[in-house]
LOMARBA-267202 format. One line per 10 residues: number of its first residue (from 1); their letters; for each residue z, x, y of N, C-alpha, C, CB. Coordinates in Angstrom, 3 decimals, always signed. Atoms other than C-alpha are relative to their C-alpha. Glycine has a CB too. Layout:
NUM = a = Z X Y Z X Y Z X Y Z X Y ~ ...
end
This chain:
1 = dqgnaktvld = +1.732 -0.060 -1.086 +4.747 -2.097 +25.627 -0.589 +1.166 -1.480 +0.124 +1.269 +2.574 ~ +0.588 -0.733 +0.854 +1.766 -0.674 +23.127 -0.214 +1.438 +0.617 -1.199 -0.680 -0.418 ~ -0.215 -1.150 -0.193 +1.312 +2.078 +25.313 +0.528 +1.400 -0.183 +0.117 -0.187 +0.385 ~ -1.010 -1.550 +0.618 +3.971 +4.415 +24.792 +0.432 -0.224 -1.141 +1.451 +0.485 +0.786 ~ -0.049 +0.854 +1.428 +4.312 +2.783 +21.301 -0.998 +1.200 -0.030 -0.446 -1.965 -0.333 ~ +0.356 -0.839 -0.160 +1.321 +4.738 +21.145 -0.315 +1.409 -0.086 +0.141 -0.238 +0.275 ~ -0.483 -1.150 -0.695 +2.541 +7.493 +23.330 +0.875 +1.047 -1.275 +1.079 -0.625 +1.379 ~ -1.183 +0.085 +0.910 +5.551 +7.508 +20.609 -0.103 +0.862 -1.654 +0.188 -1.708 -0.212 ~ +0.341 -0.486 +0.947 +3.336 +7.627 +17.760 -1.369 +0.994 -0.339 +0.095 -0.950 -0.545 ~ +0.698 -0.778 -0.201 +0.943 +9.769 +18.209 +0.861 +1.610 +0.607 -0.947 -0.776 +0.830
11 = navdhpfwpv = -0.705 -1.223 -0.127 +3.283 +12.445 +19.019 +1.007 +0.146 -1.198 +0.721 +0.047 +1.377 ~ -0.044 -0.281 +0.790 +5.285 +11.939 +16.269 -1.123 +0.572 -1.621 +0.635 -0.708 +0.229 ~ +0.321 -0.139 +1.249 +2.394 +12.052 +13.981 -0.774 +1.453 +0.159 -0.835 -1.299 -0.588 ~ +0.280 -1.161 -0.235 +1.113 +15.205 +15.101 +1.691 +0.653 -0.030 -0.964 +0.080 +1.401 ~ -1.402 -0.975 +0.475 +5.119 +16.651 +14.658 +0.014 +0.092 -1.235 +1.464 -0.501 +0.330 ~ +0.577 -0.337 +1.733 +5.288 +18.663 +11.422 +0.612 -0.169 -0.960 -0.299 +1.223 -0.403 ~ -0.504 +0.494 +0.797 +7.536 +16.943 +10.266 +0.125 -1.438 -0.211 +0.827 +0.493 +0.047 ~ +0.551 +1.413 -0.235 +6.097 +13.499 +10.148 -0.249 -0.172 -1.295 -1.267 -0.259 +0.984 ~ -0.025 -0.236 +1.203 +6.180 +12.589 +6.436 -0.806 -1.279 -0.794 +1.456 +0.250 -0.346 ~ +1.482 +0.468 +0.285 +2.990 +10.743 +5.992 -0.955 +0.095 +0.923 -0.090 -1.273 -0.318
21 = qlargtnkyc = +1.179 -0.267 -0.648 -0.239 +11.020 +6.873 -1.176 -1.861 +0.559 -0.823 +1.216 -1.396 ~ +0.801 +1.270 -0.962 -2.127 +8.156 +9.049 -1.655 -0.127 +0.147 +0.478 +0.206 +1.634 ~ +1.938 +0.415 +0.356 -5.844 +6.946 +8.929 -0.048 +0.420 +1.599 -0.776 -2.280 -0.581 ~ +0.681 +0.275 -1.247 -7.805 +7.784 +12.182 -1.199 -0.366 -0.484 -0.083 +1.105 +1.018 ~ +1.562 +1.067 -0.023 -10.382 +5.971 +13.543 -0.253 -0.974 +0.695 -0.331 -0.708 -1.092 ~ +0.047 +1.175 -1.195 -11.738 +3.028 +15.565 -0.061 -1.080 -0.953 -1.399 -0.016 +1.206 ~ +0.450 +1.342 +0.356 -11.670 -0.909 +14.787 +0.266 -0.570 +0.907 +0.427 -0.636 -1.049 ~ -0.925 +1.887 -1.047 -10.647 -4.496 +16.616 +1.132 +0.285 -0.461 -0.421 -2.164 -0.555 ~ -0.407 +0.520 +0.864 -8.392 -3.893 +13.780 +2.265 +1.231 +1.015 -1.307 +0.421 -2.018 ~ -0.989 -0.510 -0.073 -5.360 -1.254 +14.176 -0.387 +1.639 -0.159 +0.888 -0.671 -0.932
31 = rtwryckgrv = +0.389 -2.143 +0.076 -6.730 +2.445 +13.264 +0.016 +0.333 +1.019 -1.517 +0.808 -0.500 ~ +0.169 -0.589 -0.839 -7.358 +3.155 +17.017 +1.603 +0.601 -0.181 -0.607 -0.756 +1.184 ~ -1.156 -0.066 -0.641 -3.705 +3.080 +17.595 +1.021 +0.500 -1.409 +0.346 -1.562 +0.829 ~ -0.904 -0.489 +0.813 -1.948 +3.798 +14.125 +0.955 -1.057 -0.742 +0.710 +0.910 +0.769 ~ -1.449 +1.391 +0.184 -0.186 +0.595 +14.185 -0.222 -0.955 -0.207 +0.877 -0.473 +0.994 ~ -0.416 +1.032 +0.282 +0.034 -2.750 +13.297 +0.347 -0.893 +0.290 +0.370 +0.023 -0.308 ~ -0.745 +1.590 -0.412 +0.832 -5.957 +15.558 +1.677 +1.367 -0.184 -0.327 -2.124 -1.813 ~ -1.340 -1.128 -0.139 +3.226 -2.688 +16.546 +1.358 +0.414 -0.801 +0.588 -0.319 +1.081 ~ -0.454 -0.634 +1.157 +4.241 -1.749 +12.764 -0.499 +1.577 -0.063 -0.512 -0.845 -1.225 ~ +0.906 -0.256 +0.597 +2.997 +1.383 +11.710 +0.009 -0.192 -1.920 -0.165 +1.267 +0.599
41 = imtdiieefe = +0.357 +0.451 +1.618 +1.178 +0.766 +8.243 +0.202 +1.966 -0.805 -2.377 -0.961 -0.128 ~ -1.032 -1.559 +0.582 +3.289 +3.957 +6.139 -0.887 -0.010 -1.726 +2.639 -0.448 -0.197 ~ +0.557 -0.699 +1.203 +0.700 +5.031 +3.160 +0.358 +0.523 -1.031 -0.457 +0.700 +0.189 ~ -0.512 -1.768 +1.059 +2.636 +7.913 +1.488 +0.573 -0.415 -0.960 +1.226 +1.296 +0.631 ~ -0.152 +0.997 +0.953 +3.660 +5.578 -1.410 -1.044 +0.147 -1.019 -0.023 -1.315 +0.604 ~ +1.392 +0.004 +1.218 +0.189 +4.999 -2.287 -0.629 +0.768 +0.250 -0.996 -1.067 -0.201 ~ +0.644 -0.821 +0.852 -1.127 +7.976 -2.053 +0.385 +0.988 -0.208 -0.964 +0.202 +0.184 ~ -0.469 -0.747 +0.461 +1.183 +9.773 -3.474 -0.129 -0.300 -1.711 +1.163 +0.085 +0.690 ~ +0.076 +1.079 +0.886 +0.902 +7.450 -6.060 -1.749 -0.092 -1.295 +0.136 -1.409 +1.293 ~ +0.972 +0.004 +0.014 -2.704 +6.734 -6.158 -1.306 +0.986 -0.574 +0.145 -0.221 +0.863
51 = gfaaqaypdp = +0.988 -1.530 -0.212 -4.101 +10.221 -5.787 -1.251 +0.112 +0.609 -0.414 +0.614 -1.260 ~ +1.238 -0.226 -0.373 -6.994 +10.946 -4.391 -1.372 +0.175 -0.590 +0.153 +0.757 +0.476 ~ +0.775 -0.041 +0.409 -10.276 +10.376 -5.467 -1.484 +0.491 +0.411 +0.234 -0.783 -0.268 ~ +1.810 +0.742 -0.659 -14.023 +10.878 -3.877 -0.732 +0.419 -0.882 -0.853 +0.562 +1.610 ~ +1.099 -0.215 +0.658 -16.039 +10.898 -6.829 +0.787 -1.500 -0.780 -0.377 +1.734 -0.813 ~ +0.305 +1.513 +1.083 -15.678 +6.690 -8.808 +0.206 +0.986 -0.917 -1.715 -1.100 -0.125 ~ -0.489 +0.058 +1.361 -13.742 +6.833 -11.811 +0.230 -1.699 -0.710 +1.478 +0.867 +0.088 ~ -0.696 +1.129 +0.418 -13.357 +4.348 -14.464 +0.860 -0.832 -0.150 +0.036 -0.041 -0.385 ~ -1.257 -0.110 -0.064 -10.617 +2.450 -15.261 +0.490 +0.100 -0.778 +0.504 -0.579 +0.415 ~ -0.216 -0.892 +1.003 -8.441 +3.882 -17.168 +0.805 -1.364 -1.572 +1.303 +1.516 +0.871
61 = ltggdpwtyg = -0.596 +1.773 +0.615 -7.241 +0.187 -19.226 -1.380 -0.260 -1.116 +0.024 -1.749 +1.770 ~ +1.319 +1.252 +0.159 -10.721 -0.534 -19.428 -1.444 +0.891 -0.872 -0.688 -0.655 +2.121 ~ +0.806 -1.366 +0.381 -12.798 +3.034 -19.595 -1.701 -0.121 +0.183 +0.342 +0.378 -1.725 ~ +1.023 +0.201 -0.731 -15.163 +1.023 -17.777 -0.052 -0.775 +1.888 -0.662 -0.797 -1.062 ~ +0.021 +0.730 -1.329 -14.762 -1.925 -14.732 +1.515 -0.222 -0.335 -1.145 -1.463 +0.289 ~ +0.363 -0.108 -1.082 -13.331 -1.950 -12.439 +0.137 +1.127 +0.417 +0.405 -0.722 +0.636 ~ +0.886 -1.056 -0.370 -14.786 +1.291 -10.772 +1.071 +0.409 +0.944 -1.577 -0.340 +0.571 ~ -1.592 -0.300 -0.743 -11.662 +3.101 -8.631 -0.949 +1.244 +0.689 +1.836 +0.548 -1.271 ~ +0.369 -0.960 -1.115 -12.278 +5.518 -5.580 +0.653 +0.205 +0.794 -0.873 -0.161 +0.614 ~ -0.883 -0.275 -1.451 -10.293 +7.104 -2.344 +1.587 -0.094 -0.568 -0.344 -1.427 +1.433
71 = fgsttkadgt = -1.373 +0.293 +0.611 -6.567 +6.261 -3.173 +0.082 -1.462 -0.582 +1.156 +0.188 +1.124 ~ +0.373 +1.561 +0.100 -7.226 +3.211 -5.428 -1.075 -0.776 -0.327 +0.116 -0.458 +0.931 ~ +1.156 +0.654 -0.335 -9.847 +1.514 -4.014 -1.109 -0.558 -1.037 -0.561 +0.845 +0.798 ~ +1.137 +1.519 +0.664 -12.158 -0.778 -6.004 -1.174 -0.677 +0.502 +0.695 -1.282 -0.058 ~ +1.082 +0.692 -1.002 -14.425 -2.196 -3.384 -0.136 +0.594 +1.498 +0.409 -1.580 +0.188 ~ -0.257 -0.792 -0.588 -16.046 -0.746 -0.849 +0.537 +0.095 +1.243 -0.684 +0.401 -0.105 ~ -0.172 +0.872 -1.648 -15.506 -1.327 +3.310 -0.475 -1.356 +0.096 -0.899 +0.704 +1.262 ~ +0.751 +0.337 +0.374 -18.087 -3.377 +2.542 +0.077 -1.400 -0.788 -0.317 +0.926 -0.414 ~ -0.246 +0.091 +0.497 -16.635 -5.495 +0.174 -0.388 -0.008 -1.195 +0.289 -0.331 +0.386 ~ +0.339 -0.033 +1.122 -18.754 -4.694 -2.611 +0.436 +0.963 -0.914 -1.040 -0.036 +0.056
81 = pvkcgdyiek = -1.257 -1.007 +0.710 -17.488 -3.028 -5.815 +0.019 +1.696 +0.275 -0.159 -0.135 -1.782 ~ -0.017 -1.018 +0.255 -17.160 +0.101 -6.172 -0.018 +0.319 -1.789 +1.032 +0.386 +0.808 ~ +1.170 +0.088 +1.318 -19.932 +1.396 -9.426 +0.175 +1.089 -0.170 -1.605 -0.389 +0.076 ~ +0.190 -0.771 -0.187 -20.006 +4.374 -11.206 -1.092 +0.765 +1.142 +0.052 +0.018 -0.917 ~ +0.969 -1.213 -0.552 -21.728 +7.143 -9.010 +0.289 -0.021 +1.949 -2.091 -0.494 -0.547 ~ -0.253 +0.773 -1.585 -20.048 +6.219 -5.522 +0.806 +1.915 +0.139 +1.538 -2.198 +0.180 ~ -0.830 -0.746 -0.628 -18.299 +8.596 -3.755 +0.946 +0.192 +2.098 -0.883 +0.989 -0.459 ~ -0.928 +0.497 -1.831 -15.841 +8.781 +0.173 +0.220 +1.056 +0.044 +1.549 -1.065 +0.380 ~ -0.802 -1.266 -0.440 -14.213 +11.556 +1.876 +1.029 -0.691 +0.252 -0.464 +0.946 +1.196 ~ -1.588 +0.045 +0.547 -10.841 +11.502 +2.157 +0.347 -0.894 +1.020 +1.025 +1.512 -0.044
91 = eparvllrdw = -0.485 +0.535 -0.182 -10.298 +9.881 +5.114 -0.370 -1.283 +0.345 +0.446 +0.527 +0.394 ~ +0.068 +0.931 +0.059 -12.899 +7.136 +5.467 +1.487 -0.889 -1.143 -1.433 +0.047 -0.257 ~ -1.519 +1.144 +1.258 -10.440 +5.742 +1.825 +1.684 -0.210 +1.061 +0.814 +1.638 -2.223 ~ -1.074 +0.866 -1.084 -7.438 +5.834 +4.595 -0.291 -0.834 +0.550 +0.518 +0.487 +0.987 ~ +0.558 +0.823 -0.851 -9.020 +4.049 +6.330 +0.032 -1.420 -0.381 -1.222 +0.408 +0.212 ~ +0.190 +1.023 +0.660 -10.134 +1.457 +3.657 +1.307 -0.764 -0.399 -0.759 +0.379 -1.023 ~ -1.817 +0.528 +0.832 -6.085 +1.342 +1.945 -0.548 -0.363 +1.411 +1.937 +1.125 -0.682 ~ -0.960 +1.191 -1.555 -4.962 +0.221 +5.614 -0.197 -0.488 +0.095 +0.274 -0.181 +1.241 ~ +0.518 +0.874 +0.398 -7.665 -2.100 +5.822 +0.521 -0.701 -1.023 -0.934 +0.312 -0.151 ~ -0.272 +0.886 +1.088 -6.726 -3.530 +2.610 +0.975 -0.323 +0.137 -0.097 +0.311 -1.144
101 = likyanpiia = -1.018 +0.610 -0.525 -3.138 -3.628 +3.630 +0.346 -0.677 +0.829 +0.479 +0.405 +0.129 ~ +0.181 +0.568 -1.081 -3.357 -5.173 +6.606 -0.443 -1.837 -0.436 -1.166 +0.995 +0.803 ~ +0.322 +1.144 +0.106 -5.832 -7.614 +5.757 +0.754 -1.210 -1.489 -1.509 +0.330 +0.015 ~ -1.152 +0.290 +0.602 -3.910 -8.701 +1.867 +1.330 +0.195 -0.194 -0.166 +0.066 -0.594 ~ -1.272 -0.396 +0.522 -1.024 -7.120 +1.657 +1.717 -0.608 +1.259 -0.311 +2.009 -0.130 ~ -1.591 +0.481 -0.580 +0.952 -8.069 +4.531 +0.132 -1.459 +0.580 +0.502 +1.008 +1.333 ~ -0.317 +1.890 -0.717 +0.186 -11.775 +5.031 +0.175 -0.981 -0.620 -1.008 -0.731 +0.730 ~ -0.975 +0.257 +1.051 +1.675 -11.902 +1.786 +1.696 +0.312 +0.355 -0.501 +0.927 -1.221 ~ -1.179 -0.095 -0.249 +4.681 -9.848 +2.920 +0.469 -0.817 +0.975 +0.243 +1.098 +0.201 ~ -0.240 +0.358 -0.789 +4.866 -11.915 +5.576 +0.466 -1.779 -0.097 -0.954 +0.532 +0.652
111 = tipyrltenq = -1.082 +1.638 +0.188 +5.871 -15.319 +3.698 +1.117 -0.115 -0.738 -0.679 -1.210 -0.701 ~ -0.988 -0.449 +0.344 +8.686 -13.517 +2.955 +1.008 -1.110 +0.775 +0.035 +1.503 +0.289 ~ -0.334 +1.088 -0.283 +11.384 -15.900 +4.715 +1.458 +0.556 +0.990 +0.122 -0.966 -1.407 ~ -1.145 -1.394 -0.970 +13.287 -12.704 +6.168 -0.299 +1.177 +0.403 +1.151 +0.593 -0.696 ~ +0.402 -1.759 -0.936 +13.317 -9.825 +8.588 +0.208 +0.897 -1.459 +1.645 +0.743 +1.745 ~ -0.186 -1.342 +0.972 +12.516 -7.275 +5.854 +0.027 +1.804 +0.946 -1.671 -0.095 -1.239 ~ -0.281 -0.582 -0.649 +12.925 -4.148 +7.018 -1.725 +1.625 -0.432 +1.853 +0.034 -0.249 ~ +1.453 -0.288 +0.009 +10.402 -1.303 +7.154 -0.964 +0.493 -1.129 -0.117 +0.849 +0.861 ~ +0.087 -1.076 +1.623 +11.164 +0.577 +3.624 -0.122 -1.358 -1.039 +1.953 +1.284 -0.505 ~ -0.231 +1.403 +0.920 +11.270 -3.274 +2.312 -1.905 +0.289 -0.293 +0.768 -2.013 +1.154
121 = kqalesliyn = +1.086 +0.203 +0.542 +7.964 -3.371 +3.236 -1.061 +0.749 -0.091 -0.291 -0.798 +0.342 ~ +0.920 -1.702 +0.670 +5.973 +0.080 +2.152 +0.313 +0.252 -1.535 +0.732 +1.775 +0.897 ~ -0.309 +0.160 +1.908 +7.817 -0.902 -1.397 -0.676 -1.290 -0.136 +1.963 -0.171 -0.714 ~ +0.763 +1.644 -0.155 +6.052 -3.833 -0.742 -1.267 -0.262 -0.424 -0.178 -0.488 +1.415 ~ +0.755 -0.716 -0.156 +2.684 -2.543 +0.359 -0.421 +0.028 -1.228 +0.314 +0.970 +0.588 ~ -0.134 +0.112 +1.384 +2.977 -0.651 -2.984 -0.347 -0.895 -0.963 +0.923 +0.065 -0.173 ~ -0.370 +0.280 +1.313 +3.478 -2.535 -5.452 -1.743 -1.546 +0.697 +2.448 -0.508 -0.505 ~ +0.579 +0.330 -0.213 +1.084 -5.252 -4.087 -1.196 +0.803 +0.217 +0.460 -0.546 +0.504 ~ +1.284 -0.792 +0.509 -1.823 -3.020 -3.666 -0.035 +0.223 -1.601 -0.037 +1.517 +0.727 ~ -0.377 -0.590 +1.246 -0.696 -1.598 -7.625 -0.082 -1.062 -0.282 +1.127 +0.789 -0.350
131 = iggpafkksk = +0.399 +2.350 +0.847 -1.013 -5.581 -9.071 -0.459 -0.868 +0.071 +0.546 -1.109 -0.092 ~ +0.981 +1.280 -0.434 -2.910 -7.289 -6.641 +1.082 -1.226 +0.865 -0.806 -0.831 -1.728 ~ -0.718 +1.302 -0.777 -1.717 -10.129 -4.437 +0.495 -1.126 -1.017 -1.142 -0.781 +1.087 ~ -0.618 +1.019 +0.530 -1.609 -12.923 -6.614 +0.656 -0.097 -1.036 -0.590 -0.696 -0.095 ~ -1.076 -0.465 +1.288 -0.219 -11.222 -9.673 +1.434 -0.060 +0.385 -0.224 +1.614 -0.514 ~ -1.226 -0.299 -1.055 +2.537 -10.569 -6.828 +0.220 -1.637 -0.092 -0.415 +0.855 +1.858 ~ -0.201 +1.301 -0.562 +2.718 -14.401 -5.201 +0.543 -0.289 -1.654 -1.528 -0.953 +0.837 ~ -0.019 +0.966 +1.443 +2.617 -15.866 -8.813 +1.813 +0.672 -0.768 -1.966 +0.603 -1.432 ~ -1.181 -1.107 +0.258 +6.108 -13.068 -10.149 +0.762 -0.632 +0.712 -0.106 +1.576 +0.394 ~ -1.538 +0.579 +0.353 +9.521 -13.887 -10.898 +0.508 +0.540 +1.426 +0.969 +0.763 -1.628
141 = lytaickkdy = -0.276 -0.692 -1.143 +9.900 -10.801 -8.478 -0.163 -0.457 +1.352 -0.606 +0.966 -0.074 ~ -0.165 +1.272 -1.530 +8.717 -13.087 -5.784 +0.812 -0.738 +0.140 -0.898 -1.034 +0.262 ~ -0.773 +1.280 -0.182 +10.548 -15.703 -6.061 +1.555 +0.419 +0.692 +0.160 -0.805 -1.620 ~ -0.747 -1.214 +0.191 +13.489 -12.804 -6.549 +0.556 +0.098 +1.452 -0.913 +1.330 -0.543 ~ +0.192 -0.547 -0.974 +12.934 -11.468 -3.187 -0.181 -1.280 +1.026 -1.065 +0.992 -0.202 ~ +0.528 +0.797 -0.721 +12.070 -14.852 -1.370 +2.408 -0.581 +0.217 -1.745 -1.217 -1.005 ~ -1.867 +1.393 -0.425 +16.199 -16.287 -2.281 +1.074 +2.007 +0.191 +1.132 -1.935 -2.918 ~ -1.586 -1.208 -0.636 +18.176 -12.366 -1.289 +0.642 +0.430 -2.253 +2.300 -1.867 +1.634 ~ -1.373 -0.556 +1.179 +18.714 -12.300 -5.876 -0.906 +1.711 +0.423 -0.044 -0.893 -2.560 ~ -0.332 -1.368 -0.409 +19.153 -8.349 -5.187 -0.267 +0.132 -2.063 +2.008 +0.371 +1.110
151 = ynifkewdfg = -0.748 +0.496 +1.314 +20.308 -8.848 -9.499 -1.390 +0.235 -0.451 +0.865 -1.670 -0.204 ~ +1.689 +0.402 +0.404 +16.231 -10.281 -10.308 -0.811 +0.853 -0.106 -0.747 -0.777 +0.859 ~ +0.925 -0.653 -0.588 +14.954 -7.850 -8.040 -0.638 +1.087 -0.869 +0.522 +0.471 +1.147 ~ +0.239 -0.615 +0.556 +15.665 -5.470 -9.446 +0.533 +0.296 -2.033 +0.211 +0.645 +1.016 ~ +0.798 +0.625 +2.336 +15.331 -6.914 -13.606 -1.499 +0.416 +0.200 -0.138 -2.713 -0.696 ~ +1.814 +0.637 +0.448 +11.706 -8.237 -12.680 -1.497 +1.901 +0.875 -0.393 -2.704 +1.838 ~ +0.774 -0.620 -0.815 +10.221 -4.750 -10.544 -0.366 +0.907 -1.070 +0.575 +0.519 +1.319 ~ -0.199 -0.967 +0.701 +9.441 -3.249 -13.495 -1.721 -0.908 -0.884 +1.913 +0.235 -0.783 ~ +0.904 -0.258 +0.385 +5.408 -4.202 -13.499 -1.148 +0.896 -0.310 -0.046 -0.433 +0.249 ~ +0.956 -1.435 +0.481 +3.048 -2.399 -15.472 +0.682 +0.426 -1.289 +0.046 +1.495 +1.231
161 = vkqlkglakr = -0.159 -0.368 +1.003 +5.194 -0.610 -16.947 +0.489 +0.602 -1.199 -0.270 +0.058 +0.128 ~ +0.433 +0.152 +1.765 +4.981 -0.924 -20.732 -1.188 -0.196 -0.822 +0.524 -0.995 -0.503 ~ +1.391 -0.832 +0.990 +1.030 -0.513 -20.917 +0.103 +1.210 +1.512 -2.277 -1.348 -0.348 ~ +0.674 -0.820 -0.768 +0.778 +2.454 -18.577 +1.831 +0.649 +0.091 -1.125 -0.740 +1.517 ~ -1.067 -0.677 -0.319 +4.005 +5.108 -18.430 +0.152 +0.522 +0.488 +0.428 +0.378 -0.348 ~ -0.915 -0.458 -1.823 +3.252 +6.731 -15.553 +0.061 -0.696 +1.438 -0.635 +1.339 +0.645 ~ -0.057 +0.483 -1.255 +3.927 +3.704 -13.310 +1.876 +0.361 +0.228 -0.654 -1.832 +0.049 ~ -1.163 +0.406 +0.291 +7.328 +4.340 -14.358 +0.752 +0.366 +1.687 +0.593 +0.842 -1.504 ~ -0.569 -0.922 -1.438 +8.227 +7.083 -11.500 -0.577 -1.163 +1.473 -1.132 +2.124 +0.098 ~ +0.474 -0.071 -1.125 +5.687 +4.989 -8.736 +1.878 -1.318 +0.433 -2.165 -0.596 +0.118
171 = rareldyfmr = -1.171 +0.991 +0.014 +8.398 +1.439 -9.720 +0.752 +0.771 +0.975 +0.815 -0.309 -1.495 ~ -1.444 -1.113 -0.140 +11.318 +4.191 -9.170 -0.322 -0.005 +1.411 +0.078 +1.848 -0.888 ~ -0.374 -0.882 -0.924 +10.639 +5.406 -6.025 -0.624 -1.928 +0.907 -0.954 +2.078 +0.135 ~ -0.245 +0.757 -0.389 +9.288 +1.663 -4.694 +1.767 -0.790 -0.150 -1.061 -0.425 -0.364 ~ -1.119 +0.660 -0.203 +12.283 +0.013 -5.772 +1.373 +0.619 +0.318 +0.090 -0.666 -0.989 ~ -0.553 -0.723 -0.886 +14.474 +2.558 -4.071 -0.149 +0.097 +1.045 +0.005 +0.771 -0.155 ~ +0.179 +0.374 -1.411 +12.735 +1.962 -0.822 -0.109 -1.175 +0.328 -0.938 +0.479 +0.525 ~ -0.271 +1.374 -0.392 +13.380 -1.504 -0.839 +1.202 -0.489 -0.558 -1.053 -0.878 -0.361 ~ -1.735 +1.016 +0.491 +16.895 -1.650 -2.163 +1.102 +1.613 +1.356 +0.731 +0.236 -3.295 ~ -0.690 -1.884 +0.036 +17.835 +1.988 +0.073 +0.630 -0.328 +1.476 -1.561 +1.854 +0.005
181 = dl = -0.254 +0.413 -1.388 +18.634 -0.327 +3.748 +1.004 -0.876 -0.519 -1.232 -0.649 +0.956 ~ -0.163 +1.122 +0.095 +20.618 -2.523 +2.136 +1.685 -0.098 +0.237 -0.658 -0.468 -1.273
end
């Protein structure tokens, strides 16, 4: 029952020991009740590693496009690219992040041919948000996950670490979440 789930989630989110910050707001999808199709969309890994930037900043690899703001968003809510001088508040940035996960990451995760744990879904949301859906779908990691090939999941979970050393901690956290419930 969604009404009961909403009450439970509202109480949990307002509890001082709840581990994540969830977006507040309204729209026809999921933000009103802070979950999508009965599932809380947890963004703690992404928020921690992306950090929050109200002011748009250039890509660290190119020094320009794509510009980024909020929790790593490169597009605005209307789909237009973020550009130099753009600004976003924290709550709209959370809504933008959650909408992206619902629209882009969750349909890809749904193609995995077995039931994932919530920790596995959260790990994949973080990874897909960081590397992009098309790169993930074409990866050896995606193939290994679909086959439940844990050796290769462990081996392939290193996207971008060679290019940006700061990604090592993020990838380690994602992998920990993915393997946690096995």
